[in-house]
DSSP file (Angstrom, degrees, kcal/mol; ACC not computed):
  #  RESIDUE AA STRUCTURE BP1 BP2  ACC     N-H-->O    O-->H-N    N-H-->O    O-->H-N    TCO  KAPPA ALPHA  PHI   PSI    X-CA   Y-CA   Z-CA
    1    1 A M              0   0    0      0, 0.0     2,-0.6     0, 0.0     0, 0.0   0.000 360.0 360.0 360.0 129.9   24.4   34.0  -17.7
    2    2 A N        +     0   0    0      1,-0.1     0, 0.0     2,-0.1     0, 0.0  -0.812 360.0 179.3 -95.3 119.0   20.7   33.6  -18.7
    3    3 A H        +     0   0    0     -2,-0.6    -1,-0.1     2,-0.1     0, 0.0   0.470  52.4 101.8 -96.1  -3.8   19.0   30.6  -17.0
    4    4 A N  S    S-     0   0    0      1,-0.1     2,-0.1     0, 0.0    -2,-0.1  -0.679  73.4-127.7 -82.9 128.5   15.6   31.2  -18.6
    5    5 A P        -     0   0    0      0, 0.0     5,-0.1     0, 0.0    -2,-0.1  -0.392  28.5-102.3 -72.1 152.8   14.9   28.8  -21.5
    6    6 A S    >   -     0   0    0      1,-0.1     3,-1.9    -2,-0.1     4,-0.4  -0.385  35.5-107.6 -69.7 155.4   13.9   30.3  -24.8
    7    7 A P  G >  S+     0   0    0      0, 0.0     3,-0.8     0, 0.0    -1,-0.1   0.796 117.2  56.2 -57.9 -30.3   10.2   30.0  -25.6
    8    8 A D  G 3  S+     0   0    0      1,-0.2     7,-2.4     5,-0.1     8,-0.4   0.582 106.9  49.5 -82.4  -6.2   10.7   27.3  -28.2
    9    9 A T  G <  S+     0   0    0     -3,-1.9     8,-0.4     6,-0.2    -1,-0.2   0.338  86.4 110.2-109.1   5.8   12.5   25.0  -25.8
   10   10 A R  S X  S-     0   0    0     -3,-0.8     3,-2.3    -4,-0.4     6,-0.3  -0.281  87.1 -65.0 -74.9 167.0   10.0   25.1  -23.0
   11   11 A F  T 3  S+     0   0    0      1,-0.3    -1,-0.2     5,-0.2     7,-0.2  -0.269 123.2   7.7 -56.2 128.1    7.8   22.2  -22.0
   12   12 A G  T 3  S+     0   0    0      5,-3.5    -1,-0.3     1,-0.3     6,-0.1   0.349 101.5 123.1  83.3  -6.0    5.4   21.3  -24.8
   13   13 A A  S <  S-     0   0    0     -3,-2.3     3,-0.5     4,-0.2    -1,-0.3  -0.174  81.6 -87.9 -80.7-179.8    6.9   23.8  -27.3
   14   14 A K  S    S+     0   0    0      1,-0.3    -5,-0.1    -3,-0.1    -6,-0.1   0.894 126.8  21.4 -58.2 -45.8    8.3   22.8  -30.7
   15   15 A R  S    S+     0   0    0     -7,-2.4    -1,-0.3    -5,-0.1    -6,-0.2   0.304 112.1  92.1-104.9   7.3   11.8   22.0  -29.5
   16   16 A G  S    S-     0   0    0     -3,-0.5    -5,-0.2    -8,-0.4    -6,-0.2  -0.194  91.3 -59.2 -92.8-175.2   10.9   21.4  -25.8
   17   17 A N        -     0   0    0     -8,-0.4    -5,-3.5     1,-0.1    -1,-0.2  -0.421  56.1-130.0 -64.5 138.3   10.0   18.3  -23.9
   18   18 A K        -     0   0    0     -7,-0.2     3,-0.1    -6,-0.1    -1,-0.1  -0.714  18.5-115.9 -92.1 140.8    6.9   16.6  -25.3
   19   19 A P        -     0   0    0      0, 0.0    -1,-0.1     0, 0.0     0, 0.0  -0.358  46.5 -84.2 -68.2 156.8    4.0   15.7  -23.0
   20   20 A Y        -     0   0    0      1,-0.1     0, 0.0     2,-0.1     0, 0.0  -0.289  31.5-135.9 -61.7 145.1    3.2   12.0  -22.6
   21   21 A G        -     0   0    0     -3,-0.1    -1,-0.1     1,-0.1    -3,-0.0  -0.061  64.7 -70.7 -95.2  33.3    1.0   10.6  -25.4
   22   22 A G  S    S+     0   0    0      3,-0.1    -1,-0.1     0, 0.0    -2,-0.1   0.574 102.3 118.0  94.4  10.2   -1.3    8.6  -23.1
   23   23 A S        +     0   0    0      2,-0.1     2,-0.1     0, 0.0     3,-0.1   0.601  56.5  83.4 -86.6  -9.5    1.2    5.9  -22.1
   24   24 A H  S    S-     0   0    0      1,-0.2     0, 0.0     0, 0.0     0, 0.0  -0.417  94.3 -77.1 -89.2 170.5    1.2    6.8  -18.4
   25   25 A W        -     0   0    0     -2,-0.1     2,-0.4     1,-0.1    -1,-0.2  -0.215  39.2-143.3 -68.0 154.0   -1.4    5.5  -16.0
   26   26 A R    >   -     0   0    0      1,-0.1     3,-1.6    -3,-0.1     4,-0.3  -0.941  14.6-132.8-117.9 142.2   -4.9    6.9  -15.8
   27   27 A I  G >  S+     0   0    0     -2,-0.4     3,-1.4     1,-0.3     6,-0.3   0.811 104.6  65.8 -63.3 -29.5   -6.8    7.4  -12.5
   28   28 A E  G 3  S+     0   0    0      1,-0.3    -1,-0.3     5,-0.1    -3,-0.0   0.699  97.9  55.4 -66.6 -17.5   -9.9    5.8  -14.1
   29   29 A D  G <  S+     0   0    0     -3,-1.6    -1,-0.3     4,-0.1    -2,-0.2   0.483  84.7 103.9 -93.1  -3.4   -8.0    2.5  -14.4
   30   30 A T  S <> S-     0   0    0     -3,-1.4     4,-2.1    -4,-0.3     5,-0.2  -0.524  74.7-129.2 -82.5 146.2   -7.1    2.2  -10.7
   31   31 A P  H  > S+     0   0    0      0, 0.0     4,-2.8     0, 0.0     5,-0.2   0.860 108.2  57.6 -59.6 -35.2   -9.0   -0.2   -8.4
   32   32 A R  H  > S+     0   0    0      2,-0.2     4,-2.4     1,-0.2     5,-0.2   0.931 107.4  45.9 -62.9 -45.0   -9.6    2.6   -5.9
   33   33 A Y  H  > S+     0   0    0     -6,-0.3     4,-2.4     1,-0.2    -1,-0.2   0.917 114.1  49.0 -63.4 -43.4  -11.3    4.8   -8.4
   34   34 A K  H  X S+     0   0    0     -4,-2.1     4,-2.2     2,-0.2    -2,-0.2   0.915 111.9  48.2 -64.9 -42.1  -13.5    1.8   -9.6
   35   35 A L  H  X S+     0   0    0     -4,-2.8     4,-1.6     1,-0.2    -1,-0.2   0.932 113.3  47.1 -63.4 -45.0  -14.4    0.8   -6.1
   36   36 A E  H  X S+     0   0    0     -4,-2.4     4,-0.6    -5,-0.2    -1,-0.2   0.873 110.9  52.2 -65.9 -35.9  -15.4    4.4   -5.2
   37   37 A R  H >< S+     0   0    0     -4,-2.4     3,-0.9     1,-0.2     4,-0.3   0.906 108.8  50.7 -65.2 -40.9  -17.4    4.8   -8.4
   38   38 A L  H >< S+     0   0    0     -4,-2.2     3,-1.2     1,-0.2    -1,-0.2   0.814 100.6  62.9 -68.0 -29.2  -19.3    1.6   -7.7
   39   39 A T  H 3< S+     0   0    0     -4,-1.6    -1,-0.2     1,-0.2    -2,-0.2   0.712 101.4  52.7 -70.2 -17.4  -20.2    2.7   -4.1
   40   40 A Y  T << S+     0   0    0     -3,-0.9    -1,-0.2    -4,-0.6    -2,-0.2   0.490  90.8  98.9 -94.1  -3.2  -22.2    5.7   -5.5
   41   41 A L  S <  S-     0   0    0     -3,-1.2     2,-0.1    -4,-0.3    -3,-0.0  -0.437  75.5-113.0 -83.5 157.8  -24.3    3.6   -7.9
   42   42 A T     >  -     0   0    0     -2,-0.1     4,-2.2     1,-0.1     5,-0.2  -0.346  32.5-103.9 -79.9 169.0  -27.8    2.4   -7.2
   43   43 A E  H  > S+     0   0    0      1,-0.2     4,-2.4     2,-0.2     5,-0.2   0.889 122.1  52.0 -62.1 -40.0  -28.7   -1.2   -6.7
   44   44 A A  H  > S+     0   0    0      1,-0.2     4,-1.9     2,-0.2    -1,-0.2   0.890 109.2  50.0 -65.2 -39.0  -30.2   -1.5  -10.2
   45   45 A E  H  > S+     0   0    0      2,-0.2     4,-1.7     1,-0.2    -1,-0.2   0.889 111.1  48.7 -67.0 -38.8  -27.1    0.0  -11.8
   46   46 A I  H  X S+     0   0    0     -4,-2.2     4,-2.5     2,-0.2    -2,-0.2   0.907 109.9  51.9 -67.5 -40.6  -24.8   -2.4   -9.9
   47   47 A Q  H  X S+     0   0    0     -4,-2.4     4,-2.2     1,-0.2    -2,-0.2   0.877 107.7  53.0 -62.3 -37.0  -27.1   -5.3  -11.0
   48   48 A A  H  X S+     0   0    0     -4,-1.9     4,-1.0     2,-0.2    -1,-0.2   0.893 110.2  47.3 -65.3 -39.3  -26.8   -4.2  -14.6
   49   49 A I  H  < S+     0   0    0     -4,-1.7     3,-0.4     2,-0.2     6,-0.3   0.915 112.4  49.5 -67.2 -42.7  -22.9   -4.2  -14.3
   50   50 A V  H  < S+     0   0    0     -4,-2.5    -2,-0.2     1,-0.2    -1,-0.2   0.877 113.2  46.9 -64.1 -37.3  -22.9   -7.6  -12.7
   51   51 A A  H  < S+     0   0    0     -4,-2.2    -1,-0.2    -5,-0.2    -2,-0.2   0.671  91.4  93.9 -79.4 -17.0  -25.2   -9.0  -15.5
   52   52 A D    ><  -     0   0    0     -4,-1.0     3,-1.3    -3,-0.4     8,-0.1  -0.672  57.2-165.3 -82.2 111.7  -23.2   -7.4  -18.3
   53   53 A P  T 3  S+     0   0    0      0, 0.0    -1,-0.2     0, 0.0     7,-0.1   0.713  88.3  59.8 -69.3 -17.1  -20.7  -10.0  -19.6
   54   54 A G  T 3  S+     0   0    0      2,-0.1     3,-0.1    -3,-0.0    -2,-0.1   0.554  83.6 101.5 -85.6  -8.0  -18.8   -7.2  -21.5
   55   55 A A  S <  S-     0   0    0     -3,-1.3     5,-0.1    -6,-0.3    -6,-0.0  -0.420  90.4 -86.6 -73.4 151.9  -18.1   -5.3  -18.2
   56   56 A P     >  -     0   0    0      0, 0.0     4,-2.2     0, 0.0     5,-0.2  -0.271  33.7-123.8 -58.5 145.0  -14.6   -5.6  -16.7
   57   57 A L  H  > S+     0   0    0      1,-0.2     4,-2.8     2,-0.2     5,-0.3   0.881 110.3  55.3 -58.8 -41.2  -14.2   -8.5  -14.4
   58   58 A F  H  > S+     0   0    0      1,-0.2     4,-2.6     2,-0.2     5,-0.3   0.930 108.6  47.9 -59.6 -45.5  -13.1   -6.3  -11.5
   59   59 A D  H  > S+     0   0    0      1,-0.2     4,-2.3     2,-0.2    -1,-0.2   0.905 113.0  48.4 -62.8 -41.4  -16.3   -4.3  -11.8
   60   60 A R  H  X S+     0   0    0     -4,-2.2     4,-2.4     2,-0.2    -2,-0.2   0.922 113.5  45.9 -66.2 -43.1  -18.5   -7.4  -11.9
   61   61 A Q  H  X S+     0   0    0     -4,-2.8     4,-2.2     2,-0.2    -2,-0.2   0.909 114.5  46.9 -68.7 -40.8  -16.8   -9.0   -8.9
   62   62 A I  H  X S+     0   0    0     -4,-2.6     4,-2.6    -5,-0.3    -1,-0.2   0.908 111.7  52.7 -65.3 -40.0  -16.8   -5.9   -6.8
   63   63 A G  H  X S+     0   0    0     -4,-2.3     4,-2.2    -5,-0.3    -2,-0.2   0.910 108.8  49.2 -60.5 -42.7  -20.5   -5.4   -7.8
   64   64 A E  H  X S+     0   0    0     -4,-2.4     4,-2.4     2,-0.2     5,-0.2   0.906 111.1  49.9 -62.8 -41.2  -21.3   -8.9   -6.7
   65   65 A A  H  X>S+     0   0    0     -4,-2.2     4,-1.5     1,-0.2     5,-0.7   0.903 111.5  48.5 -65.3 -39.6  -19.5   -8.4   -3.4
   66   66 A L  H  <5S+     0   0    0     -4,-2.6    -1,-0.2     1,-0.2    -2,-0.2   0.875 111.8  50.4 -66.8 -35.7  -21.4   -5.1   -2.8
   67   67 A M  H  <5S+     0   0    0     -4,-2.2    -2,-0.2     1,-0.2    -1,-0.2   0.898 113.8  42.5 -70.6 -39.6  -24.7   -6.8   -3.7
   68   68 A T  H  <5S-     0   0    0     -4,-2.4    -1,-0.2    -5,-0.2    -2,-0.2   0.743  93.4-150.6 -79.3 -21.1  -24.2   -9.7   -1.3
   69   69 A A  T  <5 +     0   0    0     -4,-1.5     2,-0.8    -5,-0.2    -3,-0.1   0.833  27.0 170.7  55.2  37.7  -22.9   -7.4    1.4
   70   70 A N     >< -     0   0    0     -5,-0.7     4,-2.6     1,-0.2    -1,-0.2  -0.718  24.3-153.4 -77.1 112.5  -20.7  -10.1    2.9
   71   71 A W  H  > S+     0   0    0     -2,-0.8     4,-3.0     1,-0.2     5,-0.2   0.862  89.4  55.2 -62.7 -37.6  -18.7   -8.0    5.4
   72   72 A N  H  > S+     0   0    0      2,-0.2     4,-2.0     1,-0.2    -1,-0.2   0.923 111.9  44.2 -60.5 -43.8  -15.6  -10.3    5.4
   73   73 A T  H  > S+     0   0    0     -3,-0.2     4,-2.3     2,-0.2    -2,-0.2   0.930 114.5  49.0 -66.5 -45.1  -15.4  -10.1    1.6
   74   74 A L  H  X S+     0   0    0     -4,-2.6     4,-2.8     1,-0.2     5,-0.2   0.903 110.2  51.7 -61.8 -41.1  -15.9   -6.3    1.6
   75   75 A E  H  X S+     0   0    0     -4,-3.0     4,-2.5    -5,-0.2    -1,-0.2   0.912 110.1  48.4 -63.2 -41.9  -13.3   -5.9    4.3
   76   76 A R  H  X S+     0   0    0     -4,-2.0     4,-1.9    -5,-0.2    -1,-0.2   0.897 112.3  49.1 -65.5 -39.2  -10.7   -7.8    2.4
   77   77 A I  H  X S+     0   0    0     -4,-2.3     4,-2.4     2,-0.2     5,-0.2   0.938 112.3  47.6 -64.3 -46.5  -11.5   -5.8   -0.8
   78   78 A I  H  X>S+     0   0    0     -4,-2.8     4,-3.0     1,-0.2     5,-0.6   0.901 111.6  50.6 -62.4 -41.3  -11.2   -2.5    1.1
   79   79 A N  H  X5S+     0   0    0     -4,-2.5     4,-1.1    -5,-0.2    -1,-0.2   0.852 111.5  48.7 -66.5 -33.0   -7.9   -3.6    2.7
   80   80 A Q  H  <5S+     0   0    0     -4,-1.9    -2,-0.2    -5,-0.2    -1,-0.2   0.892 118.4  39.1 -71.3 -39.1   -6.5   -4.6   -0.7
   81   81 A V  H  <5S+     0   0    0     -4,-2.4    -2,-0.2    -5,-0.1   -49,-0.2   0.934 133.5  20.5 -78.4 -46.8   -7.5   -1.4   -2.4
   82   82 A Y  H  <5S-     0   0    0     -4,-3.0    -3,-0.2    -5,-0.2    -2,-0.2   0.631 109.5-112.4 -98.2 -16.2   -6.7    1.1    0.4
   83   83 A G     << -     0   0    0     -4,-1.1    -1,-0.2    -5,-0.6    -3,-0.1  -0.056  48.2 -56.0  94.0 155.2   -4.3   -0.9    2.5
   84   84 A P        -     0   0    0      0, 0.0     3,-0.1     0, 0.0    -8,-0.0  -0.306  67.1 -95.1 -66.9 151.9   -4.9   -2.3    6.0
   85   85 A P        -     0   0    0      0, 0.0     2,-0.3     0, 0.0    -2,-0.0  -0.302  43.7 -99.4 -66.2 151.5   -5.9    0.3    8.7
   86   86 A V        -     0   0    0     -3,-0.1     2,-0.5     1,-0.0    -3,-0.0  -0.530  39.9-157.1 -71.4 132.5   -3.2    1.7   10.9
   87   87 A Q        -     0   0    0     -2,-0.3     2,-0.3    -3,-0.1    -1,-0.0  -0.940  12.3-127.6-116.6 134.0   -3.1   -0.1   14.2
   88   88 A R        -     0   0    0     -2,-0.5     2,-0.6     1,-0.0     0, 0.0  -0.576  17.4-157.5 -76.7 138.4   -1.6    1.4   17.4
   89   89 A I        -     0   0    0     -2,-0.3     2,-0.5     2,-0.0    -1,-0.0  -0.968   9.5-145.3-117.7 116.5    0.9   -0.7   19.1
   90   90 A E        -     0   0    0     -2,-0.6     2,-0.5     1,-0.0    -2,-0.0  -0.694  13.0-156.2 -84.9 125.0    1.3    0.1   22.8
   91   91 A Q        -     0   0    0     -2,-0.5     2,-0.4     2,-0.0    -2,-0.0  -0.853   8.3-167.9-103.1 134.0    4.9   -0.3   24.0
   92   92 A T        -     0   0    0     -2,-0.5     2,-0.6     0, 0.0    -2,-0.0  -0.903  27.6-110.9-118.9 149.3    5.6   -0.9   27.6
   93   93 A D        -     0   0    0     -2,-0.4    -2,-0.0     0, 0.0     0, 0.0  -0.672  36.9-167.3 -79.6 122.9    8.9   -0.8   29.4
   94   94 A M        -     0   0    0     -2,-0.6     2,-0.1     1,-0.0     0, 0.0  -0.869  24.9-108.0-110.7 144.5    9.9   -4.3   30.5
   95   95 A P        -     0   0    0      0, 0.0     3,-0.1     0, 0.0    -1,-0.0  -0.388  43.5 -98.2 -67.6 149.1   12.6   -5.0   32.9
   96   96 A A        -     0   0    0      1,-0.1     2,-0.1    -2,-0.1     0, 0.0  -0.423  44.4-109.4 -65.6 139.4   15.7   -6.6   31.4
   97   97 A P        -     0   0    0      0, 0.0    -1,-0.1     0, 0.0     3,-0.0  -0.367  31.3-108.1 -70.3 150.3   15.8  -10.4   31.7
   98   98 A T        -     0   0    0      1,-0.1     2,-0.0    -3,-0.1     0, 0.0  -0.620  40.2-111.2 -76.8 135.3   18.3  -11.9   34.1
   99   99 A P        -     0   0    0      0, 0.0    -1,-0.1     0, 0.0     3,-0.0  -0.312  10.4-136.2 -68.3 150.5   21.0  -13.7   32.3
  100  100 A L  S    S+     0   0    0      1,-0.1     2,-0.4    -3,-0.0    -2,-0.0   0.817  93.0  41.2 -73.9 -31.1   21.2  -17.5   32.4
  101  101 A L  S    S-     0   0    0      4,-0.0     2,-1.1     3,-0.0     3,-0.1  -0.937  83.7-127.0-118.7 141.5   25.0  -17.3   33.0
  102  102 A D     >  -     0   0    0     -2,-0.4     4,-1.8     1,-0.2     3,-0.2  -0.759  23.3-170.1 -86.1 102.6   26.9  -14.8   35.1
  103  103 A L  H  > S+     0   0    0     -2,-1.1     4,-2.7     1,-0.2     5,-0.2   0.836  82.2  57.7 -66.6 -33.4   29.4  -13.4   32.7
  104  104 A D  H  > S+     0   0    0      1,-0.2     4,-2.2     2,-0.2    -1,-0.2   0.911 107.6  48.1 -62.8 -40.4   31.4  -11.6   35.4
  105  105 A E  H  > S+     0   0    0      2,-0.2     4,-2.1     1,-0.2    -1,-0.2   0.904 112.0  49.1 -66.1 -40.6   31.9  -14.9   37.2
  106  106 A I  H  X S+     0   0    0     -4,-1.8     4,-2.3     2,-0.2    -2,-0.2   0.900 111.1  50.0 -65.6 -41.3   33.0  -16.7   34.0
  107  107 A K  H  X S+     0   0    0     -4,-2.7     4,-2.4     1,-0.2    -1,-0.2   0.898 109.8  51.1 -64.1 -39.7   35.5  -13.8   33.1
  108  108 A A  H  X S+     0   0    0     -4,-2.2     4,-2.3     2,-0.2    -2,-0.2   0.910 110.7  48.2 -64.5 -41.7   36.9  -14.0   36.6
  109  109 A K  H  X S+     0   0    0     -4,-2.1     4,-2.2     2,-0.2    -2,-0.2   0.903 112.1  49.7 -64.0 -40.9   37.5  -17.8   36.3
  110  110 A A  H  X S+     0   0    0     -4,-2.3     4,-2.1     2,-0.2    -2,-0.2   0.896 111.2  49.1 -65.1 -40.2   39.1  -17.4   32.9
  111  111 A K  H  X S+     0   0    0     -4,-2.4     4,-2.2     1,-0.2    -1,-0.2   0.909 110.5  50.5 -66.0 -40.9   41.4  -14.7   34.3
  112  112 A A  H  X S+     0   0    0     -4,-2.3     4,-2.2     1,-0.2    -2,-0.2   0.881 110.0  50.6 -65.5 -36.5   42.4  -16.9   37.2
  113  113 A L  H  X S+     0   0    0     -4,-2.2     4,-1.2     2,-0.2    -1,-0.2   0.885 110.8  48.9 -67.2 -37.8   43.1  -19.8   34.8
  114  114 A R  H  < S+     0   0    0     -4,-2.1    -2,-0.2     2,-0.2    -1,-0.2   0.880 112.2  48.3 -68.4 -37.2   45.3  -17.5   32.7
  115  115 A V  H  < S+     0   0    0     -4,-2.2    -2,-0.2     1,-0.2    -1,-0.2   0.906 113.2  46.6 -70.3 -40.7   47.2  -16.2   35.7
  116  116 A S  H  <        0   0    0     -4,-2.2    -1,-0.2     1,-0.2    -2,-0.2   0.706 360.0 360.0 -75.6 -18.2   47.8  -19.7   37.1
  117  117 A A     <        0   0    0     -4,-1.2    -1,-0.2    -5,-0.2    -2,-0.2   0.477 360.0 360.0 -83.3 360.0   48.9  -21.1   33.8
C-alpha cells in the first residue's frame, strides 16, 4: 500500500489543499507587535503617529501613553498585551484545625442510643 500522495494532490498543488487566501490573522495586526514596534520609534516619530488622525486608534493611544510615561498606564497596557507577570506563591504546611465537634463522641452517643432503643 502506497501512503505517499501523488504530486498533484500535495499541499498547494492543483488538486491538493489550497493555502489560505489571507483570511487568517496576521502578526502585524496583533497588539503585541504594534506595542513592540512603537517602543523602537523615536520621540518625533511617536508624536507624528499621535498627531495623525488617520493612524489607528490603538497606535495613537499607546503612543500617547509612551509619551506621557505614566508608569501605571504603561504597566496596565503591558499586562493586557503580554499578560500579568508570574508570581510565586509560597506554600507552607499548616497544622490541621481542631474540629469544633468531636465526631467520635457523637458517633458513640448515636450507637448507644441505637442499642438502648
